[in-house]
C-alpha positions as CSV (number, residue, x, y, z in Angstrom):
1,X,20.4,-11.5,-8.6
2,X,19.5,-15.0,-7.3
3,X,21.6,-17.9,-8.6
4,X,21.0,-21.6,-8.5
5,X,23.3,-23.4,-6.0
6,X,24.3,-26.6,-7.9
7,X,26.3,-28.1,-5.1
8,X,24.8,-31.2,-3.4
9,X,22.9,-30.3,-0.2
10,X,25.3,-32.5,1.8
11,X,28.5,-30.9,0.4
12,X,30.7,-29.1,3.0
13,X,31.1,-25.4,2.2
14,X,34.4,-23.7,2.1
15,X,35.1,-21.4,5.0
16,X,34.6,-18.4,2.8
17,X,31.3,-19.6,1.3
18,X,30.0,-20.6,4.7
19,X,30.9,-17.1,6.1
20,X,29.2,-15.4,3.1
21,X,26.0,-17.5,3.3
22,X,25.7,-17.2,7.1
23,X,26.2,-13.4,6.9
24,X,23.4,-13.2,4.3
25,X,21.1,-15.3,6.4
26,X,21.9,-13.2,9.5
27,X,21.0,-10.0,7.7
28,X,17.8,-11.5,6.5
29,X,17.0,-12.8,10.0
30,X,17.7,-9.3,11.5
31,X,15.2,-7.8,9.0
32,X,12.4,-10.2,10.0
33,X,10.8,-7.8,12.6
34,X,10.4,-5.1,10.0
35,X,8.8,-7.5,7.5
36,X,6.1,-8.6,10.0
37,X,4.4,-5.1,10.1
38,X,2.5,-3.2,7.5
39,X,4.3,-0.8,5.2
40,X,2.2,2.1,6.4
41,X,3.0,1.4,10.1
42,X,6.7,0.9,9.3
43,X,6.8,4.4,7.7
44,X,6.1,6.1,11.0
45,X,8.1,3.9,13.4
46,X,11.4,5.7,13.2
47,X,10.1,9.3,13.0
48,X,7.8,8.6,16.0
49,X,10.6,7.1,18.0
50,X,13.0,9.9,17.1
51,X,10.4,12.4,18.3
52,X,10.2,10.7,21.6
53,X,14.0,10.3,21.9
54,X,14.4,14.1,21.2
55,X,11.9,14.9,23.9
56,X,13.8,12.7,26.4
57,X,17.1,14.4,25.4
58,X,15.6,17.9,25.9
59,X,14.7,16.9,29.4
60,X,18.0,15.2,30.1
61,X,16.4,11.8,30.3
62,X,17.3,8.5,28.8
63,X,15.0,7.1,26.1
64,X,16.3,3.6,26.7
65,X,15.4,1.4,28.5
66,X,11.8,2.6,27.9
67,X,10.1,3.6,31.1
68,X,6.3,3.3,31.0
69,X,5.9,6.3,33.5
70,X,8.0,8.4,31.3
71,X,6.0,7.5,28.2
72,X,2.8,8.4,30.1
73,X,4.3,11.8,30.8
74,X,5.3,12.2,27.2
75,X,1.7,11.5,26.1
76,X,0.4,14.3,28.4
77,X,3.1,16.6,27.1
78,X,2.1,15.9,23.5
79,X,-1.5,16.6,24.4
80,X,-0.7,20.1,25.6
81,X,1.0,21.1,22.4
82,X,-1.0,23.5,20.2
83,X,-0.7,25.2,16.8
84,X,-0.8,29.0,16.3
85,X,-4.6,28.9,16.0
86,X,-4.9,27.2,19.4
87,X,-5.9,23.8,18.0
88,X,-4.1,20.7,19.2
89,X,-0.9,19.9,17.3
90,X,-1.6,16.1,17.6
91,X,-5.0,14.4,17.4
92,X,-5.7,11.7,20.0
93,X,-5.3,9.1,17.2
94,X,-1.9,10.4,16.3
95,X,-0.8,10.2,20.0
96,X,-2.0,6.6,20.1
97,X,0.1,5.9,17.0
98,X,3.1,7.5,18.7
99,X,2.7,5.2,21.7
100,X,2.4,2.1,19.4
101,X,5.7,3.1,17.7
102,X,7.4,3.6,21.0
103,X,6.0,0.2,22.2
104,X,7.4,-1.5,19.1
105,X,10.9,0.0,19.6
106,X,10.7,-0.9,23.3
107,X,10.2,-4.5,22.4
108,X,12.9,-4.5,19.7
109,X,15.4,-3.0,22.2
110,X,14.7,-5.5,25.0
111,X,12.4,-3.4,27.1
112,X,9.6,-6.0,26.9
113,X,6.1,-6.2,25.5
114,X,2.8,-4.6,26.4
115,X,3.9,-1.0,26.9
116,X,0.6,0.3,25.5
117,X,-1.4,-1.7,28.0
118,X,0.8,-0.6,31.0
119,X,-1.4,1.5,33.4
120,X,1.0,4.4,33.3
121,X,0.6,4.6,29.5
122,X,-2.9,3.3,29.0
123,X,-4.4,5.7,31.5
124,X,-2.6,8.7,30.0
125,X,-3.9,7.8,26.5
126,X,-7.4,7.2,27.8
127,X,-7.4,10.6,29.6
128,X,-6.4,12.4,26.4
129,X,-9.1,10.7,24.4
130,X,-11.8,11.3,27.0
131,X,-10.8,15.0,27.3
132,X,-10.6,15.6,23.6
133,X,-13.7,13.6,22.5
134,X,-12.7,14.0,18.9
135,X,-15.3,12.8,16.4
136,X,-14.1,10.3,13.8
137,X,-13.4,12.2,10.6
138,X,-15.2,9.6,8.4
139,X,-15.4,10.3,4.7
140,X,-18.8,10.3,3.2
141,X,-19.6,7.2,1.2
142,X,-20.2,7.3,-2.6
143,X,-23.2,5.2,-3.5
144,X,-24.1,3.8,-6.9
145,X,-26.0,6.9,-8.0
146,X,-22.9,9.0,-7.0
147,X,-20.5,6.8,-9.0
148,X,-22.8,7.0,-12.0
149,X,-22.9,10.8,-11.7
150,X,-19.1,11.0,-11.6
151,X,-18.8,9.0,-14.8
152,X,-21.6,10.9,-16.5
153,X,-19.9,14.2,-15.8
154,X,-16.6,13.1,-17.5
155,X,-15.7,14.2,-21.1
156,X,-15.4,10.8,-22.8
157,X,-15.3,11.8,-26.4
158,X,-12.8,14.6,-26.7
159,X,-9.1,14.0,-27.0
160,X,-7.1,13.8,-24.8
161,X,-9.7,14.1,-22.0
162,X,-11.3,10.9,-23.2
163,X,-8.2,8.8,-22.4
164,X,-8.1,10.1,-18.8
165,X,-11.9,9.5,-18.5
166,X,-11.5,5.9,-19.6
167,X,-8.9,5.3,-16.9
168,X,-10.8,7.2,-14.3
169,X,-14.0,5.3,-15.1
170,X,-12.3,1.9,-14.6
171,X,-10.5,3.1,-11.4
172,X,-13.6,4.5,-9.8
173,X,-15.7,1.4,-10.7
174,X,-13.0,-0.9,-9.4
175,X,-12.7,1.0,-6.1
176,X,-16.5,0.8,-5.7
177,X,-17.3,-2.7,-6.8
178,X,-14.3,-4.5,-5.4
179,X,-14.0,-2.2,-2.3
180,X,-10.4,-1.8,-3.0
181,X,-8.0,0.3,-0.8
182,X,-6.1,2.8,-2.9
183,X,-2.8,0.9,-2.4
184,X,-4.5,-2.3,-3.7
185,X,-6.0,-0.5,-6.8
186,X,-2.7,1.2,-7.6
187,X,-0.7,-2.0,-7.5
188,X,-3.0,-4.0,-9.9
189,X,-1.5,-5.4,-13.0
190,X,-3.5,-6.3,-16.1
191,X,-3.2,-10.0,-15.2
192,X,-4.8,-9.5,-11.8
193,X,-8.1,-8.3,-13.4
194,X,-9.2,-11.0,-15.7
195,X,-12.4,-12.8,-16.9
196,X,-13.8,-15.3,-14.5
197,X,-13.4,-19.0,-15.4
198,X,-17.2,-19.2,-15.7
199,X,-17.9,-16.6,-18.3
200,X,-21.3,-15.5,-16.9
201,X,-19.6,-14.5,-13.7
202,X,-17.9,-11.4,-15.1
203,X,-14.4,-10.6,-13.8
204,X,-12.2,-11.7,-11.0
205,X,-9.6,-9.6,-9.1
206,X,-6.7,-11.4,-7.6
207,X,-5.1,-9.6,-4.8
208,X,-1.8,-10.2,-3.0
209,X,-0.8,-8.8,0.3
210,X,-3.1,-6.2,1.9
211,X,-3.7,-4.3,5.1
212,X,-5.7,-7.2,6.7
213,X,-3.7,-10.0,4.9
214,X,-0.1,-9.3,6.0
215,X,0.9,-12.9,5.3
216,X,0.1,-12.5,1.6
217,X,-2.5,-15.4,1.3
218,X,-4.3,-13.3,-1.3
219,X,-7.9,-13.0,-2.2
220,X,-10.1,-13.5,-5.2
221,X,-13.0,-11.0,-5.6
222,X,-15.8,-11.4,-8.1
223,X,-17.2,-8.5,-10.1
224,X,-20.3,-9.2,-12.1
225,X,-21.4,-7.7,-15.4
226,X,-23.3,-4.4,-15.1
227,X,-26.8,-4.1,-16.3
228,X,-26.0,-0.7,-17.8
229,X,-22.8,-0.2,-19.7
230,X,-21.9,2.9,-17.7
231,X,-21.5,0.9,-14.6
232,X,-20.2,-2.3,-16.2
233,X,-16.7,-3.0,-15.0
234,X,-15.9,-5.6,-17.7
235,X,-16.8,-2.9,-20.3
236,X,-14.6,-0.3,-18.6
237,X,-11.8,-2.8,-18.6
238,X,-12.0,-3.5,-22.3
239,X,-12.1,0.2,-23.2
240,X,-9.1,1.0,-21.1
241,X,-7.0,-2.0,-22.2
242,X,-7.5,-1.1,-25.9
243,X,-6.2,2.4,-25.1
244,X,-3.1,0.9,-23.3
245,X,-2.5,-1.3,-26.3
246,X,-2.9,1.4,-28.9
247,X,0.4,1.4,-30.9
248,X,0.0,5.0,-32.2
249,X,-1.6,8.3,-31.2
250,X,-4.0,8.2,-34.1
251,X,-5.2,4.8,-33.1
252,X,-5.8,6.0,-29.5
253,X,-7.5,9.1,-30.8
254,X,-9.8,7.0,-32.9
255,X,-10.8,4.8,-29.9
256,X,-11.6,8.0,-28.0
257,X,-13.6,9.7,-30.7
258,X,-15.9,6.7,-31.5
259,X,-17.0,6.7,-27.8
260,X,-20.4,8.3,-27.5
261,X,-20.2,11.5,-25.4
262,X,-23.3,10.4,-23.3
263,X,-22.6,7.2,-21.3
264,X,-26.3,6.4,-21.5
265,X,-25.7,5.7,-25.2
266,X,-22.8,3.3,-24.6
267,X,-23.2,-0.2,-25.9
268,X,-21.8,-3.2,-24.0
269,X,-18.3,-4.1,-25.2
270,X,-17.6,-6.6,-22.3
271,X,-17.9,-9.5,-24.7
272,X,-15.0,-8.2,-26.8
273,X,-11.6,-9.8,-26.7
274,X,-9.0,-7.9,-24.7
275,X,-5.8,-7.0,-26.5
276,X,-2.7,-9.1,-25.6
277,X,-0.6,-7.4,-23.0
278,X,2.3,-8.4,-20.8
279,X,0.8,-9.8,-17.6
280,X,3.0,-7.6,-15.5
281,X,1.8,-4.4,-17.2
282,X,0.4,-2.0,-14.6
283,X,-3.3,-1.6,-15.0
284,X,-3.9,1.9,-13.8
285,X,-1.3,4.4,-14.9
286,X,-0.7,8.2,-15.1
287,X,-1.9,10.0,-18.2
288,X,-0.4,13.3,-19.1
289,X,-2.2,16.3,-20.6
290,X,-1.3,15.1,-24.1
291,X,-3.1,11.8,-23.6
292,X,0.1,9.8,-23.3
293,X,-0.2,6.8,-20.9
294,X,2.8,6.3,-18.6
295,X,4.6,3.0,-18.2
296,X,4.6,3.0,-14.4
297,X,1.7,2.4,-12.1
298,X,-0.3,5.3,-10.7
299,X,0.3,6.1,-7.0
300,X,-2.2,5.8,-4.3
301,X,-2.2,9.6,-3.9
302,X,-2.8,9.9,-7.6
303,X,-5.9,7.8,-7.3
304,X,-7.1,10.0,-4.4
305,X,-6.4,13.1,-6.5
306,X,-8.2,11.9,-9.6
307,X,-11.3,11.0,-7.5
308,X,-11.3,14.5,-5.9
309,X,-11.0,16.1,-9.4
310,X,-14.0,14.1,-10.6
311,X,-16.0,15.0,-7.5
312,X,-15.4,18.7,-8.0
313,X,-16.3,18.5,-11.7
314,X,-19.6,16.7,-10.8
315,X,-20.6,19.4,-8.3
316,X,-19.6,17.6,-5.0
317,X,-17.6,19.1,-2.1
318,X,-14.3,17.2,-2.5
319,X,-13.1,17.7,1.2
320,X,-15.9,15.5,2.3
321,X,-14.7,12.5,0.3
322,X,-11.6,10.5,-0.4
323,X,-10.7,7.2,-2.0
324,X,-12.1,5.4,1.0
325,X,-15.5,6.8,0.1
326,X,-15.7,4.2,-2.7
327,X,-15.1,1.4,-0.3
328,X,-17.5,2.8,2.3
329,X,-20.0,3.3,-0.5
330,X,-19.8,-0.3,-1.5
331,X,-20.6,-1.4,2.1
332,X,-23.4,1.1,2.6
333,X,-25.0,0.4,-0.8
334,X,-24.8,-3.3,-0.3
335,X,-26.2,-3.2,3.2
336,X,-29.1,-0.9,2.0
337,X,-29.8,-3.4,-0.7
338,X,-30.1,-6.2,1.8
339,X,-26.6,-7.8,1.8
340,X,-25.7,-9.7,4.9
341,X,-22.6,-8.7,7.0
342,X,-20.9,-11.9,5.9
343,X,-21.5,-11.2,2.2
344,X,-20.1,-7.7,2.7
345,X,-17.0,-9.0,4.5
346,X,-16.3,-11.5,1.6
347,X,-15.8,-8.5,-0.7
348,X,-14.2,-6.0,1.8
349,X,-12.1,-8.7,3.5
350,X,-12.7,-7.2,6.9
351,X,-11.6,-9.6,9.6
352,X,-14.6,-9.0,11.9
353,X,-18.2,-7.6,11.8
354,X,-17.1,-4.6,13.9
355,X,-16.2,-2.3,10.9
356,X,-19.3,-3.2,9.0
357,X,-21.3,-2.2,12.1
358,X,-19.5,1.1,12.0
359,X,-20.6,1.8,8.5
360,X,-24.2,0.8,9.4
361,X,-24.1,3.2,12.4
362,X,-22.8,6.1,10.4
363,X,-24.4,5.7,7.0
364,X,-27.3,3.2,7.3
365,X,-28.8,4.0,10.7
366,X,-32.4,2.9,9.7
367,X,-31.3,-0.7,9.1
368,X,-33.0,-2.7,11.9
369,X,-34.0,0.4,13.8
370,X,-37.1,0.4,16.0
371,X,-38.0,3.8,14.7
372,X,-39.4,2.1,11.5
373,X,-42.0,0.5,13.8
374,X,-43.4,3.7,15.1
375,X,-46.0,4.1,12.3
376,X,-45.0,7.6,11.4
């Protein structure tokens, strides 16, 4: 627990206090390298390094100091490993990640920077990628019609399915309209999704640290009112918040049972006042089979699982899709509707045009294509 130091800033510390304070600062300073990288990247660093160190030990070699030529040989060795069915054990992208992890550990242990760009390493990785020529396993995008179909296929009026449907509707609409990564959506609190200062603007989502914002500057994303209630995020927010705030099971059941079973018959409720909730309350939470809403936030894998369940129920082939399909769908739908690359990046928070170009190439190939000028 943090305490307030009431001593004057010029006061001389006792020897013991100075030792304790310096030890704490030294520990914090030692942890700085780990805090400069993304959580997802950090998760793989030690396992990837351990795997390399084990390989070195098996061959009676020293993992440290890191030798670029040895790492290049390790890359080639990994590329030769196969599963029982003959397929490669590691994709080229996984091998690239392994090299990045080794490079990080090399830097941290004093072996210098730039391991990945060293010719002995870079040429080995390049050779593996060229030999494999593995296609990018891009998830199919979910466009507006698809999102609407998922919501229409839900059971909104029956208890307790209606509670889960209310949460899933808001989650899917948020993932689509705000182009949220699943980690971002899972971490949202009720305070982070709030009415815009200008009422006519709909909602605002305030994000903290993200994949492309490691320094935590944050972002404010706008979400307008929907023309139809079924795709109106402010409406979905109000319905879900009332269920979170319901004090008793009968109250929650009543909220579910008064919801028309056909979303086409829904009336807008976005002008209603949201119930008072603790600002730190998790927005999206697990719901059990009895309709009880958990107190903790839903996980990123939970969001992915709920989307796949909804896809299967609506007649889609779930393996072709994932949570990223909502983000990809937002980009693709916006580009097809004429949005500029800059406008798309404002919502997706991509740091360059390159990723938007990838979406265009994969899912919007006719945009700006000369084939439209052939007069077919």
